[in-house]
C-alpha positions in Angstrom: 33.5 59.0 -9.9 31.9 56.0 -11.5 28.5 55.9 -13.1 26.5 53.1 -11.5 23.7 53.4 -14.1 25.8 51.9 -16.9 24.7 48.4 -17.5 21.9 48.7 -14.9 19.3 47.4 -17.3 21.1 44.1 -17.6 19.8 41.1 -15.7 22.1 39.7 -13.1 23.3 36.2 -13.9 21.4 33.4 -12.1 23.3 31.9 -9.2 24.5 28.3 -9.6 22.1 25.9 -7.8 23.1 23.2 -5.4 22.8 20.5 -8.0 24.9 22.3 -10.6 27.5 23.3 -8.1 28.3 19.7 -7.2 27.6 18.1 -10.6 31.0 16.4 -10.7 30.3 14.9 -7.3 26.9 13.6 -8.5 28.4 12.0 -11.6 31.1 10.3 -9.6 28.5 9.0 -7.1 26.4 7.7 -9.9 29.4 5.9 -11.4 30.2 4.3 -8.0 26.6 3.4 -7.5 26.4 1.8 -11.0 29.6 -0.3 -10.3 28.3 -1.3 -6.9 24.9 -2.3 -8.5 26.7 -4.4 -11.1 28.5 -6.3 -8.4 25.7 -6.6 -5.9 22.9 -7.4 -8.3 24.6 -9.0 -11.3 21.6 -11.1 -12.1 19.3 -8.1 -12.3 21.8 -6.1 -14.4 22.0 -9.1 -16.8 18.2 -9.1 -17.2 18.1 -5.4 -17.8 21.0 -5.7 -20.3 18.9 -8.2 -22.4 16.1 -5.7 -22.8 16.9 -4.7 -26.4 15.1 -3.8 -29.5 17.1 -3.6 -32.8 20.3 -3.9 -30.7 19.4 -0.8 -28.7 19.2 -1.2 -24.9 15.8 0.0 -23.8 16.7 1.2 -20.3 19.6 3.2 -21.7 17.4 4.7 -24.5 14.8 5.8 -22.0 17.3 7.3 -19.7 19.0 9.2 -22.6 15.6 10.6 -23.6 14.9 11.6 -20.0 18.2 13.5 -20.1 17.7 15.2 -23.5 14.0 16.1 -23.5 14.3 18.8 -20.8 17.0 20.5 -22.8 14.9 20.3 -26.0 12.0 21.9 -24.2 14.1 25.0 -23.4 15.1 25.7 -27.1 14.0 29.1 -28.2 12.6 28.3 -31.6 11.9 32.0 -32.3 15.7 32.6 -32.3 16.3 30.0 -35.0 15.9 32.7 -37.6 19.1 34.3 -36.4 21.2 31.1 -36.9 22.6 32.4 -40.2 24.3 35.3 -38.4 26.6 32.8 -36.7 27.7 30.9 -39.8 31.4 30.6 -38.8 30.6 28.8 -35.6 28.1 26.6 -37.3 30.5 25.9 -40.1 33.2 24.8 -37.7 30.8 22.6 -35.8 29.5 20.9 -38.9 33.0 20.3 -40.2 34.2 18.7 -37.0 31.0 16.7 -36.6 30.9 15.4 -40.1 34.5 15.4 -41.3 36.7 14.9 -38.2 34.7 12.9 -35.6 33.6 9.9 -37.7 37.2 9.2 -38.8 38.7 9.9 -35.4 36.1 7.6 -33.7 36.8 4.9 -36.3 40.5 5.1 -35.5 39.9 5.0 -31.7 37.4 2.1 -32.1 39.6 -0.1 -34.2 40.3 -3.5 -32.6 
């Protein structure tokens, strides 16, 4: 006989929503829509592309922030005190981000 009470206090994982389930499809549709917009409204796209401050495209900057801010709002700052317990993972991440990526991107971006 199995004991059904083992693990009963755990929460069931949340089901994947409709948007998350078809995320790849939405990305592909957005890519296609962007390409179509570039062909159909080239003048408008050119005007939007010129909206820059310090060589940063403003519409892209705003859209990136709209994508990032909701994730930042979900950060559990109370758990930041436990970051030190995961020093290996953080160490690997810092090594890759600071010692590997800049040089690999420089090699990929060479003309």
